[in-house]
C-alpha positions in Angstrom: 11.0 -9.7 -3.9 7.3 -7.2 -4.6 6.8 -7.2 -8.4 7.9 -3.5 -9.9 3.9 -3.4 -11.0 3.2 -3.0 -7.5 6.1 -1.0 -7.0 4.8 1.6 -9.4 1.0 1.7 -8.5 1.9 2.1 -5.1 4.9 5.1 -5.8 2.1 6.3 -8.0 -0.8 6.6 -6.3 -0.5 6.2 -2.6 3.1 8.5 -2.2 2.5 10.9 1.5 -0.9 8.7 1.5 -2.3 11.7 -0.7 -5.8 11.6 -0.1 -6.3 12.4 -3.9 -4.1 9.7 -5.4 -5.6 6.9 -2.7 -9.1 8.0 -3.9 -7.9 7.9 -7.6 -6.5 4.3 -6.8 -10.0 3.2 -5.3 -11.7 4.1 -8.4 -9.5 2.5 -10.4 -9.9 -1.1 -8.5 -13.4 -0.7 -8.4 -13.6 -0.6 -12.0 -11.6 -3.3 -12.4 -7.8 -2.2 -13.2 -5.2 -3.7 -10.9 -7.0 -6.4 -10.3 -3.8 -8.2 -8.8 -3.2 -5.4 -6.3 -5.0 -6.7 -3.1 -3.5 -10.1 -3.5 0.2 -8.5 -4.3 -0.2 -6.0 -1.6 -1.1 -8.8 1.2 1.5 -10.7 0.1 3.7 -8.3 0.4 2.7 -7.3 4.0 2.0 -11.0 5.4 5.9 -11.3 4.1 7.7 -8.1 5.0 9.4 -8.2 1.4 9.6 -4.3 1.5 12.3 -2.7 3.5 11.8 0.3 5.6 14.1 2.4 3.3 11.3 0.6 0.4 8.5 2.0 2.1 10.0 5.4 3.3 10.7 6.0 -0.7 7.3 4.4 -1.7 5.1 5.9 1.1 6.8 9.3 2.4 8.2 10.2 5.6 6.7 8.9 7.8 6.0 12.0 10.2 6.6 11.0 13.5 4.5 7.9 13.0 5.8 4.3 12.8 5.5 3.2 9.1 4.0 0.0 10.2 1.0 2.4 10.7 1.1 4.2 7.6 0.9 0.4 6.1 -1.6 -0.4 8.3 -3.2 3.0 7.1 -2.7 2.5 3.6 -4.1 -1.0 3.6 -7.6 0.3 5.5 -7.6 3.3 2.9 -7.6 0.9 -0.6 -9.5 -2.2 1.2 -11.5 -1.0 4.0 -13.9 -4.1 4.2 -10.6 -6.2 3.9 -8.7 -7.2 7.6 -5.4 -5.8 7.4 -3.2 -8.8 7.1 -2.5 -10.2 10.4 1.1 -11.1 10.6 2.5 -7.7 8.9 5.0 -6.2 10.8 
């Protein structure tokens, strides 16, 4: 089960993969906020712990793209130097 804090951060910063929200979250990560985020998000992706409906709620509608593509885009936007979790859908 994903943590409430992870769901809250994703909903707050990443809805519709808004570039401003993503940028704000990247700045927060660089300044040391949410030190747990990378590991928790990787764990959720590795173990497919968030349903498609939850991803739609968190990231918004896919707009014709696959939710897995949006998850990959999210990971790459937040952690561009880290490989996307290979076992994620």
